[in-house]
NUVOLO-969025 format. One record per residue: residue in one letter; x, y, z of N, C-alpha, C, O, CB in turn. Coordinates in steps of 0.001 Angstrom, whole numbers, plus 524288, in hexadecimal, padded with zeros to 5 digits. Atoms other than C-alpha are relative to their C-alpha. Last residue first. Glycine has a CB too. Layout:
AXYZXYZXYZXYZXYZ;...
This chain:
F801B57FDD47FB0146AD08E7CCE14F97FDAC7FBE48035B7FC027FD01807BB7FC23804567FF38;P7FBC67FD477FD37473378E300E09A87FE558021E80551801B28034D8088B80206804727FCB3;D802877FE037FB464697B8D8A7E053480421802EF8034080603800E08072B7FD707FB6980343;R805A78000E800C646CA68D4FDDF7167FD1D8023B804C07F8E1804708042D7FE227FA6E7FEE6;L801727FB57802EE47AD78D94CDF8787FA1D800367FF017F800804637FDE5802F58002C7FAD4;S7FF138006E8059F47CAD8CF0EE02FF7FE66805167FD607FC19808807FFDB7FCF57FB4D7FDA1;G802E6804488026647DD48D24FE1127801557FFA47FA3B8055A801937F8717FA13800BB800C0;Y7FEE8800A180587486848DA90E19C77FD167FB527FDF47FD747F7128002B805DC7FF707FF01;G7FAA08019780108480248DDC7E2684800BE7FF6A7FA297FD55800BA7F7098015C7FAD8802DE;K7FF478051C7FD8C471EF8DDEEE29F9805947FE147FF59806CA7F990800797FC307FC067FDB5;S7FDBE8040C8034A4714D8EC77E27318008C7FAF780316801837FB06807CC80552801BC7FDD5;R7FB98802C07FD9F4682E8F535E2EB3801D17FB967FC737FEAE7F8917FA687FE807FDD98056E;V80139805927FF9545FA18FDA1E260A804D47FD4D802278091D7FDEC800107FE517FD9C7FA92;W7FBB08039F800B0460C590C3AE28287FE2B7FA66800CB7FB1D7F94180453804728014B803C6;A800B7802DC804E9454629142AE26278045C7FC0E7FF1B804597F9567FB247FFBF803CC7FB6A;S7FB997FFBF80392453F6918CAE342F7FED37FCCF7FB257FBCF7F9117FB5B805057FE0E802A6;G7FEE87FAA28018A4497391C30E3E18804868008E7FC42806A1804D77FBB28010B8032D804AD;N7FBB57FDBE7FCFE44A3E90EA3E4446801708058C7FE52805A0807707FFBE804B87FC907FF8C;R7FD34803777FC6E4410F9090FE3A25804C9802C28022380846804507FF38801927FAE17FD40;A80325801BE7FB8D4379591314E34C58031D7FC8F803BA802367FCC7808727FB367FD0F7FE16;L7FDEC7FD997FB4F4414E91A38E2C0B7FD337FE12804E37FE7C7FFBF809357FF98805E27FF9F;D8030E801A27FB7543EBF91150E2079802858021B804F4806387FFD1806FF7FF8B7F9F880040;V7FC32800217FBC54443C918D0E15027FCEB7FEDC804F27FA0A8022D806E7803328054B80070;P7FB3480269801F643BF891588E09178045C7FFC3804138079F7FC3C803E5801E7802F47FB48;R7FBA97FD647FD4E42F6E91808E10C4805167FD8B7FE1F806A37F977800267FF757FF8C8061F;Q7FAD5801E88018542354914D2E08CB8042680339802C78040880807802A1800C0800417F9F8;G7FD64802E97FBD64169391748E0FE18054B7FDD47FE928074E7FA878016E7FCA77FBAE801AF;F800F080598800A640E5391B22E041F8031B7FCA5803CF803307F7DE8034B8014B7FE687FA83;L8059F800E68002940D619296FE08277FEC07FA357FF9A7FAFD7F860801F77FD91802EF7FB6F;R801F57FFB87FAA541BB99299FE0BF17FA337FECA800457F8627FC32803E38010C805608024E;M7FDF9804967FD3F41F90924E0DFE667FE2B7FFF2805A97FCD07FBD1807B8805FD7FFE47FFC7;L802F2804A2801A04169092ECFDF81C801E17FB1F802D87FEBA7F7D580462800767FF387FA1A;G805447FFA87FDCD41C7B939EFE00017FCB87FB4D7FE927F9E07F946801E07FD51804F17FE29;G7FF9C801247FA6942A4A93588DFCA17FAB280042802AE7F9897FD0E80612803C3803CB8029D;L7FF0A8059C7FF89426CC9351CDEE38800727FE68805BA7FE657FA598074A804FC7FE777FD06;P804DD802F3800CC420AD94299DEF0D800B87FA21800847FD4A7F76F8028A7FDC6801377FAB0;V803DA7FEE87FBE542D029483CDF5907FADA7FD217FF057F8E27FAA9802A57FEFF805E38005F;V7FE9C8028F7FB1C436D99418CDEC9F7FBD5800D68042E7FA497FD1C806CD8054080202801F1;A7FF66805AB8002B430E6944AADDF6E800BF7FD938055D7FDDD7FA04806D48048A7FE977FC96;L803AC8028A8038C42BA895279DDDB88005B7FA0F800087FCAE7F7757FE5A800DF801F27FA94;L805727FEB47FECF431CE9592BDE97D7FC1F7FD0B7FC9E7F7D37FBD77FE697FF22805C57FF5A;H8014B801A87FAB543EE495235DE8767FA42800FF8012F7F7947FD9A8034980374802D4803FA;I80047805BA7FFF943F8C95386DD9BC7FE737FE11805627FB417FA81805D6805467FD947FE5B;A804C080188802D143C34961F7DDAC27FF637FA177FFEC7FB177F818800BE80019802207FA65;R804817FEE87FCA34467D96435DE5417FAF37FE5C7FD637F77B7FC407FFF77FFC7805CC80165;L7FFF8803D77FBC7450C695D65DDCFA7FB6B800D7803BA7F9037FD138057F805288004480302;L801948050E8021A44D059657BDD1207FFD77FBD1804407FC327F8AF8046D803B57FE577FBA4;L8059A7FFDE8010744D8F9722FDD8CA7FE0A7FACF7FDDE7F9D17F90B7FF567FEB78045D7FC30;L802BA800167FAFB45AF096EEBDDE2E7FA18800097FF3D7F74A7FD3B801F4801AB804AA8035B;V7FF718053F7FDD745FEE96B92DD0A67FD277FF8E805307FA717FBB380625805C57FE9C800B0;V8035E803A9802BD45A6F97820DCAD08004D7FA848025B7FC477F7F4802F6801737FFD37FA3F;G803E6802637FCA04602398126DD50E7FCA47FBE07FD767F91C7F9C87FFF67FC9E8040C80216;R7FE138011B7FAB746CEB98514DCEED7FC067FD0E803467FD6D7F98A8063D801768050B802BC;G7FE23805547FF58468359839DDC0ED801BB7FEA98057C8021F7FA0E806D1804597FF0E7FC67;L80465803AE7FFC54600498FE8DC105801CA7FA778013A7FF147F78E803EE7FD068000A7FADC;R803447FECE7FB7046B60998ADDC4997FB847FC338008C7FA4E7FA73804DC7FDE4805857FFA6;A7FD17801717FB464749199202DBB107FCC680106804DE7FCB87FDD98087A8052B803048004C;Q7FFF1805B07FF8346A96992ACDB019802D47FE3E804EC8011D7FA91807818028F7FD8E7FB3A;V8054D801957FE664686A9A131DB26F7FFC37FA1D800BC7FD757F83F804857FBE2801C27FBE9;R800B87FE717FA85477179A3C1DB1F17FAAD7FE47802087FA437FC4D8066680096805F280097;S7FCEF803927FCBB4787E99BD0DA5687FF798015C805CA7FF357FDDB80913805C6800247FE63;V802E2804F17FFB446D589A352D9F04802E57FC2A80380800757F951806837FF347FDA27FA7F;G804A97FF307FCC54740C9B02ADA23B7FCDC7FB04800B87FB167F9D6805087FC908042A7FD9A;R7FE477FF637FA8C4812D9AB7BD9D007FB5A800BB803A57FB397FE7C807E5803C1804AC80083;H7FE71805257FE0447AA49A68DD9083801D080050805B28007B7FCEC808D58045D7FDB17FC97;W804D6802F67FF0D473D29B391D8E2B801517FAB78027D7FECE7F9108063D7FCE57FF317FACD;R802547FD9F7FB4E480E99BA9AD8FA57FAF67FD30801817F9FE7FC2D8061A7FEE6805E07FF16;A7FD0A801BB7FB63487479B129D86117FDAC80237805037FD717FF7F808F9805C3801A37FF89;F80378802847FC3C47C999B354D7BD5802CA7FE23804F0800727FB678081E7FD537FB757FD75;R804EC7FD227FF634830D9BD2DD72C77FCA37FDD58046B7F9C6800B9806FA7FCEF7FFDF7FAEE;A7FEE57FB2E7FD1C490B09B782D74C57FB008031B800F97FA8A805C1804F6803F9803617FD02;P7FFF2800C77FA5348BF09A9F7D70F7800E1805048031B7FF0380577807848042A7FC1F80168;L7FF077FAD37FDBB487D99ADE3D632F800317FFA4805FA7FCDC801E0808A17FBB5803F17FE42;L7FD117FCD7803BA488BB9A136D5B4680175805618022B8057E80793800BE7FCDD800A67FB0A;M7FACA80231800C6484FF99831D666180354803547FC5980819803937FCEB7FF957FA817FDDD;G7FCF37FF867FB36479A59A08CD6AFF805817FDE67FF70809247FFDE801E47FD4D7FD3880461;L7FEED7FA707FF49474A89A1DFD5D0B80352800EA804E780706803FC804D57FAD88031A8005D;A7FBBE7FE938038D4760899338D5B0280170805BF800998060B8071F800687FE787FEDA7FA52;L7FB3F802877FE0E46DC79907DD6721804AE801797FCA1808D9802BE7FEAA7FF547FA048001E;V7FE6C7FCF07FB6D463B999A7BD6296804F97FDBC8026380872800A3804027FB92800238041C;L7FDF77FAFC801E04632F993FED5530801EA8036480482805FB805ED8041A7FBCD802EC7FCE7;P7FAA2800B4802044620598681D5B3080265805167FDFF8071F805E47FE61800037FBF97FB9E;M7FC2D8015E7FBEC4569498B6ED638E805767FEED7FDDE8093D800F48000A7FE227FB45802FA;A7FC687FBAA7FF0A44F5399251D5883804367FE97803FA8082F801488044E7FCFF804C1801DF;G7FC557FF8E804554491A985ADD53AD803F780456800C58083B8041D7FE917FD17800E47FB04;L7FCB1804A07FFA8442FF9837CD61058040C8000D7FB9C8088C7FE927FC6C7FCAA7FAF97FFC0;L7FC2F7FEFC7FBDD43E129917FD60A4803B07FB63800B2808507FC19801CE7FD39801318052A;G7FC717FC07801F94379A98EE3D539E804378014B803F5808C580200802957FD05804E67FE8C;L7FC3A802AA80363431F79824ED5909803D2803DA7FD8C808548027E7FC917FD297FCF47FBB8;P7FC00802DE7FD0542BEE989DED6458804047FD487FC8D808A37FD217FDDE7FD6B7FBFE80377;R800688059B8010B4251E9938BD5B28804407FD1C80304808DA7FE6780278800717FEDC7FA0D;L7FBC1802048033E423B59A114D610A7FF1F7FA357FF167FC147F7B6801D98056A800FB80295;P801D28016680547418219A8B2D668C804797FE747FC5480546800EF7F84A7FD00804907FDA3;V7FD147FCB4803A341CC29A7EBD74C27FE537FE6F7FA797FE107F9C77F94F806227FF67800C7;W7FF147FB0B7FD5F414739A2A3D7FF78029D803F47FC598021D808AE7FD158035D7FF27804DA;G803387FBE08022740ED1997AED77CA800B88054A802857FD87808C8801A77FA877FE8080065;W8048F7FF417FC9F413EF98C71D7FDD7FC7B8046E7FE2E7F85D8056380079801C18010A80587;R80317804DC8002041D1698868D74DF7FB1180086803447F6FC7FE6E801D7803447FB5D801FB;A802BE8003480504421B999669D73487FCA17FB247FF9E7F85D7FB537FD66803E3800257FB78;A804167FC077FFD3424F49974CD81C17FCE5800157FAE97F825800D77FAFC80260805678010F;L8043C801FF7FCAB42C4E98A79D80CF7FB7E803DE800517F6F080253800278020C7FED080583;M8029C8042D802ED4342098FA1D75317FB857FDA5803317F7557FC9380116803F47FBB47FE7E;L803547FD6B803D24372C99C2CD7C8C7FCFC7FC017FCBF7F8777FCDC7FB5980345803857FC72;L804797FDEB7FD1243C3F99401D87C77FC36802D47FC647F7778027A7FD18801DE803B980453;A80342804787FE89444C398C64D7E427FB3E801CE803217F6F37FFC88025C803347FC0280330;L802C780192804B4449DD9991AD78507FC6D7FB5A801237F8237FB077FEFE803E17FEA47FB9F;P804357FC3A800FA44D4899E2ED85D67FCCC7FEA27FB2C7F8127FF827FB0F80242805727FF64;P8046E800347FC5F4543399139D889D7FBE6804427FF3A7F743803087FF92801FC800518056B;L804638036A8014445C2999122D7BCC7FB8680007804027F7037FFCB8025B801F77FA947FF6A;L8041C7FD0F802B54652D99CF2D7D457FB187FCBC7FF137F7067FEE77FDB38020B802057FACF;S802957FCAA7FC2546DA099652D87957FBB9803597FD8A7F8838059980053803FE8037E802AF;A803FF802FB7FD364706B98BA3D7DA37FD3480351804147F8B780237805678026E7FB4080299;G8046D800F580378477819953DD74D47FB947FD26802BB7F7017FE5B801DE801BF7FCE77FB4D;I8027D7FAEA800DF48027999EFD7FF17FB417FF577FC777F7258019F7FD7B803EE803F17FD93;A802A27FE767FB254831E98BFED84277FD28805307FF557F8CD805D080146803F4800648047F;L804AD803437FF6F485FF987E1D76297FCF980177804EC7F82A80196804E0801807FA2E80027;R803C67FE59803F448F5799346D74397FAE57FCF1800877F6A77FF2E8002C8024B7FF4A7FA7D;E802277FAFA7FE514962699045D81147FBED801FB7FC267F7E38040E7FDBC8045E8040C8009F;R80337800EC7FB5C497DB981F0D7D587FD7280514801E77F8D18052180334803567FD9780464;L804F880230801CE49C9698567D6FC07FC4A7FF19804917F7917FFE08041B800EA7FADC7FD0E;S7FFC480595801314A71098DF9D75A17FA9C7FE317FE377F6B4800E87FEED801E37FCC8804D6;W80434802FA7FD7F4A63999CAFD7476800967FA4C7FE7D801057F9067F9DF7FA7D8021F7FE67;P801A0804BA802CC4B2589A4A0D71807FBF87FCF5803287FC6F7FC66807E9804C07FC847FECE;G7FC3380433800604B2B69B20AD77C47FDF57FB4D7FD0E7F97C7FB427FB4A801AF7FE6080552;T7FD827FFCA805254AA4F9BDE5D74FA803AA7FB6D7FF1E805A27FAB37FACB802F8805137FF5F;S803E77FECC803FC4A0679BCC0D7FF0802608004A7FA8A7FF8C7FFEA7F6AC7FD508051E80148;T801DA7FA9D7FF894AA7A9B5E8D88387FC1A8010E7FBA17FB347FDBA7F846804A4803F87FFC9;A7FE487FC788041D4AB769A74BD88767FDF18057C801067F9CA80634803557FE2F7FE0B7FA9F;P804347FE11803594A9E299FF0D95138020C803FC7FC1480585807187FD417FBA78026D8034F;P802677FB4C7FDC44B63D99949D99F17FBBE802067FC597FBFE801247F7A18042D8044E800FA;T7FDD47FB2F8021F4B86798BA2D94BC7FD69804B28028F7F8E08046B804227FF50800367FA07;M8041D7FCC9802194B5A697FDED9D1580263805247FE33805C68075D800CB7FBA0800E680415;
């Protein structure tokens, strides 16, 4: 990986694209606000402005490098806990209600009633059709 370019140094295409792309989320939020009627702008006009803003960020990376660094810091802070939040949401919205419904209808996928254990005693080595 190449070291980050200075404000006057050579900018790679990847860095230029990243800086230009960091300018798009505020424009997308403005487009949503215009679609909902919060801002007196045309959403399609803002959609047409997106390639121009991307090109502006790619052509003048030194002007928007500070903005890009700030956006990258915010993304890193937000991204740290997103996976944990998603896993908790899936557990609360899918696993817990499904387990409650299974208990309500008497389904017990792990039969703990016999001998207090879920282990099934093997009859020895058998065929592949009946391994237990």
